[in-house]
C-alpha positions in Angstrom: 24.3 -232.4 199.0 21.0 -232.8 197.1 19.2 -230.5 199.5 22.0 -227.9 199.1 21.4 -227.9 195.3 17.6 -228.1 195.4 17.2 -224.8 197.3 19.3 -222.6 195.0 17.7 -224.2 192.0 14.2 -223.5 193.4 15.1 -219.9 194.1 16.6 -219.5 190.6 13.4 -221.0 189.0 11.2 -218.7 191.0 13.2 -215.7 189.9 13.0 -216.7 186.3 9.2 -217.0 186.6 8.6 -213.6 188.3 11.4 -211.4 187.0 10.4 -209.4 183.9 12.2 -210.5 180.6 12.1 -207.7 178.1 12.4 -209.7 174.9 12.9 -208.9 171.3 9.4 -210.1 170.4 7.7 -207.9 167.8 4.1 -206.8 167.7 2.5 -206.9 164.2 -0.7 -204.9 163.9 -2.7 -205.6 160.8 0.3 -206.7 158.8 2.6 -203.8 160.0 5.2 -203.9 162.7 4.4 -201.6 165.6 7.3 -200.0 167.4 7.1 -200.9 171.1 10.5 -199.7 172.0 11.4 -203.3 173.0 9.1 -203.0 176.0 7.1 -206.2 175.6 7.4 -208.3 178.7 7.2 -212.1 178.9 6.5 -214.0 182.1 5.5 -217.7 182.3 4.6 -217.7 178.6 2.3 -214.6 178.8 3.2 -211.4 177.0 2.3 -208.0 178.4 2.7 -204.5 177.0 2.6 -201.0 178.5 -0.9 -199.6 178.7 -0.1 -196.8 176.2 0.9 -199.4 173.5 -2.5 -201.1 173.9 -4.4 -197.9 174.0 -2.7 -196.6 170.8 -3.1 -199.7 168.8 -6.8 -200.2 169.8 -7.6 -196.5 169.6 -9.2 -196.5 173.0 -9.0 -194.2 175.9 -7.1 -195.4 179.0 -7.5 -194.1 182.6 -6.0 -195.2 185.9 -7.5 -194.5 189.3 -5.3 -195.9 192.0 -5.0 -199.6 191.1 -8.0 -199.6 188.8 -7.4 -199.5 185.0 -10.2 -198.7 182.6 -10.0 -199.0 178.8 -12.9 -197.5 176.9 -13.6 -198.1 173.2 -16.8 -196.3 172.4 -19.5 -198.3 174.1 -17.2 -201.1 175.2 -15.5 -200.9 178.6 -12.8 -203.1 180.1 -11.9 -202.7 183.8 -8.9 -204.4 185.4 -7.1 -204.1 188.8 -3.4 -204.3 189.5 -2.4 -207.8 190.9 -5.9 -209.2 190.2 -6.7 -211.8 187.5 -10.4 -210.8 187.6 -11.6 -208.2 185.1 -15.0 -206.7 184.0 -15.9 -206.3 180.4 -19.1 -204.4 179.9 -20.0 -205.5 183.4 -19.4 -209.2 182.9 -16.7 -211.0 184.9 -13.7 -212.4 183.0 -10.6 -214.1 184.2 -7.0 -213.5 183.0 -4.0 -215.9 183.2 -1.8 -213.0 184.3 -2.8 -209.9 186.3 -1.9 -206.3 185.4 1.2 -205.1 187.2 3.6 -202.2 187.5 7.0 -202.6 186.0 9.6 -199.8 186.0 6.8 -197.3 186.9 4.7 -198.4 184.0 1.5 -200.4 184.0 1.6 -203.6 181.9 -1.4 -205.5 180.7 -1.7 -209.0 179.1 -1.8 -208.5 175.4 -3.9 -211.4 174.2 -6.6 -210.9 176.9 -7.0 -207.2 176.2 -7.1 -207.5 172.4 -9.5 -210.4 172.3 -11.9 -208.6 174.7 -12.3 -205.9 172.1 -12.7 -208.4 169.2 -9.2 -208.6 167.8 -7.6 -211.9 166.6 -4.2 -212.7 168.2 -1.8 -215.4 167.0 1.8 -216.2 167.7 4.4 -216.7 164.9 7.1 -218.7 166.5 9.6 -218.7 163.6 9.8 -214.9 163.7 9.0 -214.4 167.4 6.2 -212.1 166.4 2.7 -211.5 167.8 0.2 -211.0 165.0 -2.9 -208.9 165.8 -5.8 -208.5 163.4 -8.2 -205.7 164.3 -10.5 -204.5 161.6 -12.2 -201.4 163.0 -13.9 -199.2 160.4 -16.0 -196.1 160.1 -18.3 -195.6 157.1 -16.6 -198.7 155.5 -13.1 -197.2 155.9 -10.2 -198.2 158.1 -7.9 -195.7 159.7 -5.5 -195.5 156.8 -8.3 -195.0 154.3 -9.9 -192.3 156.5 -6.7 -190.3 156.6 -6.2 -190.8 152.8 -9.7 -189.6 152.0 -9.4 -186.6 154.3 -6.1 -185.7 152.7 -7.8 -185.7 149.3 -10.4 -183.3 150.5 -7.8 -181.0 152.0 -6.0 -181.0 148.6 -9.3 -180.2 146.8 -10.1 -177.3 149.0 -6.7 -175.8 148.1 -6.5 -173.2 151.0 -7.0 -173.3 154.7 -5.7 -171.8 157.9 -4.1 -173.6 160.8 -4.0 -172.1 164.3 -1.5 -173.8 166.6 -0.7 -173.8 170.4 2.3 -175.8 171.4 4.4 -176.2 174.6 7.9 -177.7 174.5 10.0 -178.6 177.6 13.7 -178.7 176.6 16.6 -180.1 178.6 19.9 -179.7 176.7 23.5 -180.1 177.5 26.1 -178.6 175.1 29.9 -179.0 175.4 32.7 -177.8 173.3 35.8 -180.0 173.3 37.9 -179.3 176.4 35.2 -177.0 177.9 32.8 -177.4 180.8 29.4 -178.7 179.8 26.6 -176.1 179.7 23.2 -177.1 180.9 20.2 -175.3 179.4 16.6 -175.9 180.5 13.7 -174.0 179.0 10.0 -174.1 178.3 8.9 -172.8 174.8 5.3 -171.8 174.5 4.5 -171.1 170.9 1.2 -169.8 169.4 0.5 -168.7 165.9 -1.3 -169.0 162.6 -0.3 -170.7 159.4 -2.0 -170.2 156.0 -1.5 -172.9 153.4 -2.2 -172.9 149.7 -1.5 -176.0 147.6 -1.6 -174.6 144.0 0.3 -172.4 143.5 2.4 -173.4 146.5 2.2 -170.7 149.2 2.7 -171.0 153.0 2.7 -168.0 155.4 3.5 -168.6 159.1 3.2 -166.0 161.8 3.9 -167.0 165.4 5.0 -165.8 168.8 7.2 -167.9 171.1 7.6 -167.2 174.8 10.7 -168.6 176.4 10.8 -169.4 180.2 14.1 -170.3 181.8 15.2 -170.8 185.4 16.4 -167.5 186.9 20.0 -168.7 187.3 20.1 -169.5 183.5 18.3 -166.4 182.1 20.6 -164.2 180.1 20.2 -161.1 177.9 21.5 -163.1 174.9 18.3 -165.2 174.9 15.1 -163.1 174.6 12.0 -164.0 176.5 9.7 -163.4 173.5 10.5 -164.2 169.8 8.2 -163.1 167.0 8.7 -164.9 163.7 7.2 -164.7 160.2 8.0 -167.1 157.4 6.9 -167.3 153.8 7.3 -170.1 151.3 6.4 -169.4 147.7 7.5 -170.5 144.3 10.4 -168.1 144.5 11.9 -169.5 147.7 11.9 -169.2 151.5 11.7 -166.0 153.4 12.0 -165.2 157.1 12.0 -162.1 159.2 15.2 -161.4 161.2 15.3 -158.6 163.9 17.0 -155.4 162.6 17.0 -156.7 159.0 13.3 -157.4 158.2 12.6 -159.9 155.5 15.5 -162.1 154.5 15.6 -164.6 151.6 17.0 -167.9 153.0 18.9 -169.6 150.2 20.6 -172.8 151.2 23.3 -173.9 148.6 22.4 -177.3 147.0 18.8 -177.4 148.4 15.7 -176.3 146.5 13.6 -175.6 149.5 10.6 -174.4 147.6 10.6 -177.6 145.4 10.7 -179.8 148.5 7.8 -177.9 150.0 5.9 -178.0 146.8 6.3 -181.8 146.4 5.2 -182.3 150.0 2.0 -180.3 149.6 1.1 -181.8 146.2 1.9 -185.4 147.0 -0.8 -187.9 146.1 -2.5 -188.9 149.4 -2.3 -192.6 148.7 1.4 -192.3 148.0 2.0 -190.2 151.1 0.1 -192.8 153.2 2.3 -195.6 151.8 5.4 -193.6 152.5 4.3 -193.0 156.1 3.6 -196.7 156.6 7.0 -197.6 155.2 8.5 -195.2 157.7 6.9 -197.2 160.5 3.6 -195.3 161.2 0.9 -197.3 162.9 -2.7 -196.1 162.6 -5.8 -196.9 164.6 -9.4 -195.6 164.9 -10.0 -193.9 168.3 -13.3 -193.2 170.0 -15.7 -191.0 168.1 -16.0 -187.4 169.4 -18.3 -184.5 169.3 -17.3 -180.8 169.4 -19.4 -177.7 168.9 -22.3 -179.8 167.8 -20.3 -181.5 165.0 -19.5 -185.3 165.0 -16.0 -186.5 164.4 -14.1 -189.7 163.6 -10.8 -189.7 165.3 -7.7 -191.4 163.9 -4.6 -192.0 166.0 -1.2 -192.4 164.4 2.0 -193.4 166.2 5.6 -193.3 164.9 8.9 -194.2 166.6 12.6 -193.9 166.0 12.5 -196.3 163.1 11.5 -193.3 160.9 15.1 -192.3 160.8 16.1 -195.8 159.5 13.6 -195.7 156.6 14.6 -195.5 153.0 13.0 -192.1 152.7 15.3 -190.6 155.3 18.3 -192.4 153.9 17.6 -190.7 150.5 17.0 -187.4 152.3 20.3 -187.6 154.2 22.1 -188.2 150.9 20.5 -185.1 149.4 21.3 -182.9 152.5 24.7 -184.4 153.2 26.9 -181.4 152.3 29.7 -179.4 154.1 27.3 -176.6 155.1 24.9 -179.0 156.8 27.2 -181.7 158.1 26.9 -185.5 158.3 23.1 -185.8 158.3 23.3 -189.6 158.6 25.3 -189.4 161.8 22.9 -186.7 163.1 19.9 -189.0 162.4 21.7 -192.0 164.0 21.9 -189.9 167.2 18.2 -189.1 167.3 15.2 -190.9 168.8 11.6 -190.0 168.3 8.2 -191.0 169.8 5.5 -189.3 167.9 1.7 -189.6 168.3 -1.0 -187.5 166.9 -4.8 -187.6 166.6 -6.7 -186.3 163.6 -10.3 -185.3 164.1 -12.1 -185.9 160.8 -15.4 -184.1 160.2 -18.0 -186.8 159.5 -19.9 -184.6 157.0 -17.1 -182.9 155.1 -14.1 -185.3 155.7 -12.0 -182.2 156.5 -9.4 -182.6 159.3 -10.7 -179.8 161.6 -8.5 -180.6 164.6 -5.2 -182.2 165.4 -3.5 -183.1 168.7 0.2 -183.8 168.9 2.5 -185.4 171.5 6.2 -185.9 170.7 9.3 -186.9 172.6 12.6 -186.1 170.8 16.0 -187.2 172.1 19.4 -186.3 170.5 22.8 -187.4 171.6 25.6 -186.8 169.1 29.0 -185.3 168.4 29.1 -182.0 166.4 32.0 -182.2 163.9 33.7 -178.9 163.3 37.2 -177.8 162.4 36.9 -174.7 164.6 34.7 -175.7 167.6 33.9 -179.5 167.7 31.7 -180.6 170.6 28.9 -182.7 171.8 25.2 -182.0 172.3 22.5 -184.0 174.2 18.9 -182.9 174.1 15.6 -184.2 175.6 12.4 -182.4 174.4 8.8 -183.2 175.2 6.2 -181.4 173.1 2.5 -181.2 173.1 0.4 -179.3 170.6 -3.2 -178.5 169.5 -4.1 -177.4 166.0 -7.4 -175.9 164.7 -8.0 -175.9 161.0 -10.4 -173.4 159.5 -11.1 -170.9 156.7 -11.3 -173.5 154.0 -11.0 -172.1 150.4 -10.5 -168.6 151.8 -7.9 -166.2 150.4 -5.4 -164.8 152.9 -3.2 -161.8 153.0 0.5 -162.3 152.0 3.3 -160.0 153.0 5.4 -158.1 150.4 8.9 -159.7 150.3 10.0 -158.0 147.1 12.6 -155.9 149.1 14.0 -158.9 151.0 17.8 -159.0 151.3 19.9 -162.1 150.8 20.9 -164.2 153.8 24.6 -163.9 152.7 24.3 -160.2 153.1 23.2 -160.6 156.7 26.0 -163.0 157.4 28.6 -160.6 155.9 27.3 -157.7 157.9 27.3 -159.7 161.1 31.1 -160.5 160.7 
């Protein structure tokens, strides 16, 4: 009888030791919770995290060649191999208590070992089931948050600049009206354009071209392959070009769009940074870069779905929650976001000359409507590159004095 019990217990114990346990352990980076999407893994008392979590929080570059993983933080290099507990840090051999491994098609690395190699302090707070990481990396005496704040101040002082963007979005959407067959839509949206921004007085002019690519079996005449858009925000309101109508003034009842934009542009950088941190943004200093002979500090920022649970979005949803917009809180509850961007800060001027963006947006929600209620599900992956130039240079602004009201467009379309 004992032998019959020992074997199953031994098998069970083995499974408990080798089977991944995705726990609710939190990762605290320099006093702020980092959203890991509940992907931390615990095995035999050792916590591991996906390679992208460690790369983002350390601000290092990560590369994978077969089973060999390399993390590069400026002059420091850590090389590991899948299933091996032997690593090389700057050429010196080090041993890990747990080897890197692949779990659910992702590469997981031991948290404490990786952080401590790069000089971070790691402790475990048992009462809160939280891993505390302290990593004080600075440039010119400033940490990542301070660098972003100082750069934002410089951008406010210069007052005007131009932003050239190039983004690609892969969209997979399913829409269904109640009682109807679901409609699947896949498309790639390639958008290029220029934006000119002025802080005081508030003025934003956007001009962009979007190319839409769809599978041949989904392409229809209702969806054009190229869309040209112009938008203007000024102290009088928001304007947009609409085919066949020209410039149209976009008034939304109950919302002062120009005031919202003005507050956003003129917000004190320190206050804006505090707000972003409260919304769950985690910041780290990445590897220094050089482009066109100019040296840059690079700051990485990562934000997850917790942004929609923040007090800021709760207040915003209260403002926007009106019959014409719908239940914003339910919309936000059905959304998930993974956002990361890198800001290249000019070491001489502190201007943010370049930005790189990577975002994943998911939406799964019911659409309330008395006429056509339904359901929509959307997955969108977006990458973008931005170049900022023409500092303190005046830019041409289109004449919108003859713009017609949006209500007129709606009435004519009926």
